[in-house]
Every structure is written in structure tokens, then in C-alpha cells.
DRENPA-81158 format. One line per field, with one value per residue: residue number from 1; residue in three letters; chain; y negated, x, z of N, C-alpha, C, O, CB in turn. Coordinates in Angstrom, 1 decimal. Each point is the difference from the previous one (the first is absolute). Glycine has a CB too. Example, Ala and Ser with C-alpha at 12.3 -4.5 7.8 and 13.67 -1.06 7.14 Angstrom:
BEGIN
pos = c(1,2)
code = c(Ala,Ser)
unit = c(A,A)
n.north = c(5.7,-2.3)
n.east = c(13.2,1.5)
n.up = c(7.8,-1.9)
ca.north = c(-1.2,-1.1)
ca.east = c(-0.9,0.9)
ca.up = c(0.0,0.0)
c.north = c(-1.2,-1.1)
c.east = c(0.9,-0.8)
c.up = c(0.0,0.8)
o.north = c(0.0,-1.1)
o.east = c(1.0,0.5)
o.up = c(0.7,0.1)
cb.north = c(1.2,1.7)
cb.east = c(-2.9,0.7)
cb.up = c(0.5,-2.3)
! end
This chain:
BEGIN
pos = c(1,2,3,4,5,6,7,8,9,10,11,12,13,14,15,16,17,18,19,20,21,22,23,24,25,26,27,28,29,30,31,32,33,34,35,36,37,38,39,40,41,42,43,44,45,46,47,48,49,50,51,52,53,54,55,56,57,58,59,60,61,62,63,64,65,66,67,68,69,70,71,72,73,74,75,76,77,78,79,80,81,82,83,84,85,86,87,88,89,90,91,92,93,94,95,96,97,98,99)
code = c(Met,Arg,Gly,Ala,Glu,Ala,Ala,Gln,Arg,Ala,Arg,Ser,Asp,Met,Arg,Gln,Gly,Lys,Arg,Gly,Ser,Lys,Val,Thr,Gly,Thr,Ile,Gln,Ala,Ala,Lys,Arg,Gly,Leu,Ser,Arg,Arg,Leu,Leu,Ala,Thr,Pro,Gly,Val,Ser,Gly,Val,Gly,Ile,Gly,Asp,Asp,Arg,Asp,Gly,Asn,Glu,His,Ile,Thr,Val,Tyr,Val,Ala,Glu,Asp,Ser,Pro,Asp,Leu,Arg,Ser,Ser,Leu,Pro,Ala,Ser,Val,Asp,Gly,Tyr,Arg,Val,Val,Val,Glu,Pro,Val,Gly,Pro,Ile,Arg,Ala,Ser,Ser,Pro,Arg,Pro,Glu)
unit = c(A,A,A,A,A,A,A,A,A,A,A,A,A,A,A,A,A,A,A,A,A,A,A,A,A,A,A,A,A,A,A,A,A,A,A,A,A,A,A,A,A,A,A,A,A,A,A,A,A,A,A,A,A,A,A,A,A,A,A,A,A,A,A,A,A,A,A,A,A,A,A,A,A,A,A,A,A,A,A,A,A,A,A,A,A,A,A,A,A,A,A,A,A,A,A,A,A,A,A)
n.north = c(-251.4,2.0,2.4,0.2,-2.9,1.3,2.2,-2.1,-1.6,2.6,0.6,-3.0,0.1,2.6,-1.3,-2.5,1.9,-0.6,1.0,-0.3,1.4,0.4,0.4,0.7,0.8,0.2,1.1,1.3,-0.6,1.2,2.7,0.4,-0.2,2.1,2.3,0.1,0.5,2.3,2.3,1.2,-0.4,3.5,-1.3,-1.2,1.6,-2.6,-2.6,-1.0,-2.8,0.1,-2.7,0.1,-0.2,-2.2,1.6,1.1,1.6,2.2,1.4,2.1,1.2,2.3,0.9,2.9,-1.7,-3.3,0.8,-2.7,1.3,-1.4,-2.8,0.0,0.4,-2.8,-2.7,-0.9,-0.4,1.4,-3.4,-1.3,3.1,0.2,2.7,0.7,2.6,1.0,2.6,1.0,2.5,1.2,-1.9,3.3,-0.9,0.3,2.3,-2.3,-0.1,3.0,-2.1)
n.east = c(-22.4,2.5,-1.8,-2.3,-0.9,-1.0,-1.7,-1.6,-0.8,-1.3,-1.9,-1.2,-0.8,-1.7,-1.7,-0.8,-1.2,3.4,0.1,-3.3,-0.7,-3.1,1.7,-3.4,2.0,2.4,1.7,-2.2,-2.3,1.6,0.4,-3.0,-0.9,2.1,-0.7,-2.9,1.0,2.1,-1.0,-1.8,2.8,0.3,2.8,-0.4,2.6,-1.5,-1.4,3.2,-0.3,2.5,1.0,0.9,2.7,-2.2,-0.7,-2.3,-1.5,0.0,-2.4,2.6,-2.5,2.1,-0.6,0.5,1.1,0.6,-2.8,0.1,-2.2,1.2,0.3,-3.1,-0.9,1.8,-1.8,2.5,-1.0,-1.5,-0.9,2.0,1.4,1.6,-1.9,3.4,-1.3,2.1,-0.2,-0.2,0.1,-2.7,-0.5,0.7,-1.4,3.2,-1.1,0.4,3.0,-0.3,0.0)
n.up = c(122.1,0.8,-0.5,1.1,-1.2,-2.7,1.5,1.7,-2.6,-1.4,2.4,0.1,-3.0,0.4,2.4,-1.8,-2.7,-0.7,-2.8,-1.4,3.1,-0.5,3.3,0.2,2.7,1.3,-2.5,2.2,-2.1,-2.5,1.5,0.6,-3.0,-1.1,2.1,-1.1,-3.0,0.5,2.1,-2.5,-2.2,-0.5,1.2,3.0,1.7,1.1,-0.5,1.0,0.3,-2.3,0.5,-3.0,1.1,1.0,3.0,-2.3,2.6,-2.4,1.2,0.0,-1.9,1.7,-3.2,1.1,-2.4,-0.5,-1.6,-1.7,2.0,2.5,-1.4,-0.8,3.2,1.0,0.2,-1.9,3.1,2.4,0.0,-2.8,0.1,-3.0,0.1,0.4,-1.7,2.6,-2.4,3.3,-2.4,0.6,2.6,0.9,2.7,0.6,1.8,2.2,-1.1,1.5,2.5)
ca.north = c(1.2,1.2,1.3,0.3,-1.2,-0.1,1.1,-0.3,-1.1,0.6,0.8,-0.9,-0.6,1.0,0.1,-1.3,-0.1,-0.7,0.7,0.7,1.2,-0.1,0.8,-0.3,0.6,0.5,1.2,1.2,0.2,0.4,1.4,0.8,0.1,0.8,1.3,0.6,0.3,0.8,1.3,1.1,0.1,1.0,-0.5,-1.1,0.6,-1.0,-1.4,-0.7,-1.4,-0.2,-1.3,0.1,-0.6,-1.4,-0.1,-0.1,1.2,0.6,1.3,1.1,1.2,1.1,1.0,1.3,0.0,-1.2,0.3,-1.1,0.1,-0.4,-1.4,-0.8,0.0,-0.8,-1.5,-0.7,-0.7,0.0,-1.2,-0.8,0.8,0.9,1.5,0.7,1.5,0.7,1.5,0.6,1.4,0.6,-0.1,1.2,0.0,0.9,0.6,-0.6,0.5,0.7,-0.8)
ca.east = c(-0.6,0.8,-0.3,-1.2,-0.8,-0.7,-1.0,-1.1,-0.8,-0.7,-1.1,-0.9,-0.7,-1.0,-1.2,-0.8,-0.6,0.9,0.7,-0.9,-0.5,-1.3,-0.1,-1.3,-0.1,1.3,0.4,-0.5,-1.4,0.0,0.5,-1.1,-1.0,0.5,0.1,-1.4,-0.4,0.9,0.5,-0.8,0.4,1.0,1.4,0.4,0.5,-0.1,0.0,0.7,0.4,1.4,0.4,1.0,1.3,-0.2,-0.8,-1.5,-0.7,-0.9,-0.6,0.6,-0.9,0.8,-0.6,0.8,0.7,-0.4,-0.5,-0.8,-1.5,-0.1,0.3,-1.1,-1.1,0.4,-0.1,1.3,0.0,-1.2,-0.1,1.2,1.2,0.4,0.0,1.2,-0.1,1.2,-0.1,0.7,-0.1,-1.0,0.2,-0.6,0.1,1.0,-0.2,0.8,1.3,0.2,0.7)
ca.up = c(0.6,-0.4,0.5,0.7,0.1,-1.3,-0.1,0.9,-0.6,-1.1,0.6,0.5,-1.2,-0.5,0.9,-0.1,-1.3,-0.9,-1.1,-0.8,0.5,0.5,1.2,0.6,1.4,0.5,-0.7,0.6,-0.4,-1.4,0.0,0.6,-1.0,-1.1,0.5,0.0,-1.3,-0.7,0.5,-0.5,-1.3,-0.2,-0.3,1.0,1.2,1.1,-0.3,1.0,-0.2,-0.2,-0.5,-1.0,0.4,0.4,1.2,-0.3,0.4,-1.0,0.4,-0.7,-0.1,-0.1,-0.9,-0.1,-1.3,-0.7,-1.3,-0.6,0.3,1.4,0.1,-0.5,1.0,1.2,-0.2,0.0,1.2,0.9,0.8,-0.3,0.2,-1.1,0.3,-0.5,0.0,0.3,-0.1,1.1,-0.1,0.8,1.5,0.7,1.5,0.4,1.4,1.0,0.2,1.3,0.9)
c.north = c(1.2,1.3,0.2,-1.2,-0.1,1.1,-0.3,-1.1,0.5,0.7,-1.0,-0.7,0.9,0.1,-1.2,-0.2,-0.8,0.9,0.9,1.3,-0.2,0.9,-0.4,0.6,0.5,1.2,1.3,0.3,0.5,1.5,0.9,0.2,0.8,1.4,0.8,0.5,1.1,1.3,1.2,0.2,1.1,-0.7,-1.1,0.7,-0.9,-1.4,-0.7,-1.4,-0.1,-1.4,0.2,-0.7,-1.4,-0.2,-0.1,1.4,0.6,1.3,1.1,1.2,1.2,1.1,1.3,0.0,-1.2,0.4,-1.3,0.0,-0.5,-1.5,-0.9,0.0,-0.8,-1.5,-0.5,-0.8,0.1,-1.2,-0.9,0.6,0.9,1.4,0.6,1.5,0.6,1.5,0.6,1.5,0.6,-0.2,1.2,-0.1,1.0,0.6,-0.7,0.7,0.7,-0.8,0.6)
c.east = c(0.7,-0.7,-1.3,-1.0,-0.8,-1.1,-1.2,-0.9,-0.8,-1.2,-1.1,-0.8,-1.0,-1.2,-0.9,-0.5,0.8,0.6,-1.0,-0.6,-1.5,-0.2,-1.2,-0.1,1.4,0.3,-0.4,-1.4,-0.1,0.4,-1.1,-1.1,0.4,0.1,-1.3,-0.4,0.9,0.4,-0.7,0.4,1.0,1.4,0.4,0.3,-0.2,0.1,0.7,0.3,1.5,0.4,1.2,1.3,-0.2,-0.9,-1.5,-0.6,-0.8,-0.6,0.7,-0.9,1.0,-0.7,0.9,0.8,-0.5,-0.5,-0.8,-1.4,-0.2,0.2,-1.1,-1.2,0.3,0.0,1.5,0.2,-1.3,0.1,1.2,1.3,0.3,-0.1,1.2,-0.3,1.3,-0.2,0.9,0.0,-1.1,0.3,-0.7,0.2,1.1,-0.3,0.9,1.4,0.2,0.9,1.4)
c.up = c(-0.5,0.5,0.7,0.1,-1.3,-0.2,0.9,-0.6,-1.2,0.5,0.5,-1.2,-0.6,0.8,-0.1,-1.4,-1.0,-1.1,-0.8,0.5,0.6,1.2,0.8,1.4,0.3,-0.9,0.6,-0.4,-1.4,-0.1,0.5,-1.1,-1.2,0.4,0.0,-1.4,-0.7,0.6,-0.4,-1.5,-0.2,-0.4,0.9,1.3,1.3,-0.4,1.2,-0.3,-0.1,-0.3,-1.0,0.5,0.4,1.2,-0.3,0.3,-1.2,0.6,-0.9,-0.1,-0.4,-0.8,-0.1,-1.3,-0.7,-1.4,-0.5,0.4,1.5,0.1,-0.5,0.9,1.2,-0.4,0.0,1.3,0.8,0.9,-0.1,0.3,-1.1,0.5,-0.7,0.1,0.2,0.0,1.1,-0.1,0.9,1.5,0.6,1.5,0.3,1.4,0.9,0.0,1.3,0.9,0.3)
o.north = c(0.1,-0.1,-0.2,0.2,-0.4,-0.3,0.3,0.0,-0.4,-0.1,0.2,-0.2,-0.4,0.0,0.1,-1.0,-0.4,1.2,1.0,0.7,-1.1,0.9,-1.2,-0.2,-0.2,0.7,1.0,1.1,0.8,0.7,1.1,1.2,0.9,0.9,1.1,1.0,0.8,0.9,1.1,1.0,-0.1,-0.8,-0.3,0.6,0.4,-0.3,0.3,-0.6,0.6,-0.9,0.9,-0.5,-0.6,-1.1,-0.3,1.0,-0.8,0.5,-0.1,0.4,0.0,0.4,-0.1,0.4,-0.2,0.9,-0.8,-1.1,-0.7,-0.7,-1.0,-0.9,-0.2,-0.4,0.5,-0.2,0.4,-0.2,-0.6,-0.6,0.8,0.3,-0.1,0.5,-0.3,0.6,-0.4,0.7,-0.8,0.1,0.3,-0.6,1.1,-0.7,-0.6,1.2,-0.4,-0.8,-0.5)
o.east = c(0.4,-0.7,-1.1,-1.2,-1.2,-1.1,-1.1,-1.2,-1.2,-1.1,-1.2,-1.2,-1.1,-1.1,-1.2,-0.7,-0.5,-0.1,0.5,-0.7,-0.4,-0.9,-0.2,-1.0,1.0,-0.8,-0.3,-0.4,-0.8,-0.6,-0.3,-0.4,-0.7,-0.2,0.0,-0.6,-0.5,0.4,0.5,-0.4,1.1,0.0,1.2,-0.9,-0.1,0.2,-0.2,-0.5,0.7,-0.9,0.8,0.0,0.8,-0.2,-0.8,0.4,-0.5,0.5,0.0,-0.6,0.7,-1.1,1.2,1.1,-1.2,0.6,-0.5,-0.6,-0.9,-0.8,-0.3,-0.9,-0.9,0.3,0.9,1.1,-1.0,1.0,0.4,1.0,-0.9,0.4,0.1,-0.4,1.0,-0.6,1.1,0.6,-0.6,1.2,-1.2,1.0,0.1,-0.7,1.1,0.1,-0.6,0.9,0.8)
o.up = c(-1.2,1.0,-0.6,0.0,0.1,-0.5,-0.4,0.1,-0.1,-0.5,-0.2,0.1,-0.4,-0.5,0.2,-0.2,-1.0,0.1,-0.5,-0.6,0.2,0.1,0.3,0.7,-0.6,-0.6,-0.7,-0.2,-0.4,-0.8,-0.6,-0.2,-0.5,-0.8,-0.4,-0.2,-0.8,-0.8,0.1,-0.6,0.7,-0.9,0.0,0.6,1.1,-1.2,1.2,-1.0,0.8,-0.1,0.1,1.1,0.7,0.4,1.0,-0.5,-0.8,1.0,-1.2,1.0,-1.0,0.3,0.1,0.0,-0.1,-0.7,0.8,0.3,0.3,0.7,0.6,-0.1,0.9,-1.1,0.6,0.4,-0.6,0.7,0.9,-0.2,-0.4,1.2,-1.2,1.0,-0.7,0.8,0.2,0.9,0.7,0.4,-0.2,0.5,-0.6,0.8,-0.4,-0.2,1.0,-0.5,0.8)
cb.north = c(-1.2,-1.2,0.4,1.5,-0.7,-0.7,1.3,0.6,-1.2,0.3,1.7,-0.2,-0.9,1.3,1.3,0.1,0.6,-2.8,-1.1,-1.7,1.8,-1.4,1.4,0.1,0.8,-1.5,-2.3,-1.6,-2.6,-3.0,-1.8,-2.0,-3.1,-2.9,-1.9,-2.4,-3.1,-3.0,-2.4,-1.4,-2.4,2.5,0.9,-2.4,0.9,2.0,-0.2,2.7,-1.4,3.3,-2.0,0.6,2.1,0.6,-0.7,-2.7,-0.1,-1.4,-1.0,-1.1,-1.3,-0.9,-1.7,0.8,2.7,-2.3,3.3,1.0,2.6,3.0,1.5,1.4,2.5,2.3,-0.7,0.1,-2.0,2.8,1.9,-1.3,-1.0,-2.1,0.1,-2.4,0.2,-2.5,0.3,-2.6,0.9,1.5,-2.9,2.0,-1.7,-0.5,2.8,-1.9,-1.4,3.0,-0.3)
cb.east = c(-2.6,2.8,3.5,2.6,2.8,3.2,3.0,2.6,3.0,3.2,2.8,2.7,3.2,3.0,2.6,2.1,-1.7,0.6,1.6,1.9,2.8,0.1,2.7,0.0,-3.4,0.4,2.3,1.9,0.1,1.2,2.6,0.9,-0.1,1.4,1.9,0.0,-0.3,0.5,0.1,-1.5,-1.6,-1.8,-1.7,-0.5,1.7,0.9,-2.0,1.5,-2.7,1.1,-1.6,-1.7,0.4,0.5,2.7,0.0,0.4,0.9,-2.2,2.9,-2.7,2.3,-2.4,-2.9,1.5,1.1,0.4,2.2,0.6,1.5,2.7,1.7,0.3,1.1,-3.2,-1.2,2.6,-1.1,-1.8,-2.4,0.6,1.1,-2.7,2.0,-3.0,1.4,-1.5,-1.3,3.1,-1.7,1.3,-0.5,-2.5,2.4,-1.8,-2.1,1.5,-1.1,-2.9)
cb.up = c(1.3,-1.1,0.8,1.3,1.5,-0.5,-0.1,1.9,0.7,-0.8,0.8,1.9,-0.1,-0.5,1.3,2.0,2.1,1.7,1.9,-1.2,0.4,-2.4,-0.2,-2.9,0.4,3.0,-0.1,2.2,2.0,0.1,1.0,2.5,1.2,-0.1,1.9,2.2,0.6,0.0,1.8,2.2,-1.1,0.3,-2.3,-1.8,-2.5,2.6,-2.5,1.5,0.5,-0.6,2.0,-3.0,-2.3,-2.8,0.1,-1.3,3.2,-2.9,1.9,-0.3,0.2,1.8,-1.4,1.3,0.0,1.9,-0.4,-2.2,-1.9,0.1,-0.9,-2.2,-1.7,1.9,0.5,-2.9,-0.5,-0.8,0.7,0.7,2.9,-2.2,1.5,-0.4,-0.9,0.6,-2.7,0.5,-1.3,-2.2,0.1,-2.5,1.0,-2.3,-0.5,1.6,-2.5,-0.7,0.2)
! end
């Protein structure tokens, strides 16, 4: 097995609960639930879905500034999906570009 085929197999194994994972639902459902809980948290800018170099899906929590206090308030995983923290700096609304 190589490359994309191995990554697809790993994702399938994770979804089926193999390799010690405890995936209990879809990543979209896990993200929705986490978003509801975290978006009111000061410092959390957004929640998304990503994947690592091996093709394993994870939930990404975008934060304005990384800090130990903020990290300690975030779960390490949700429904068996790893949670990754990504500092993005402050996010501001911008005005539309002129045509």
C-alpha cells in the first residue's frame, strides 16, 4: 500500500474504530458541537476541519493568540477526532473592495 491508498485506509480504520480510536460520529457533527461550545470563548476565532500530511482528519480551532490558559480550556479530541490549535492572529471584518 502506498501514499493516498494508505491514507485512505487509515481514515477508514479510524472511522471504524480501529487502531484504538474512539470515533463516534462524523467529523462534521463533531465540529458543529465544538463550534457551539467554543465560539463564545474569548480568543477563539473559528473552528474548521483539516487533515494532516497522512490524510487523517482533525478539527482545527483557530485562535487569535496561543496561550497555555487557552489551550488548557480546549479538548484534546472530540468524538475521537484530534483537535489542533492554530494561531491566526486577530480576525477583523474588512470593507468590500471597490470595483
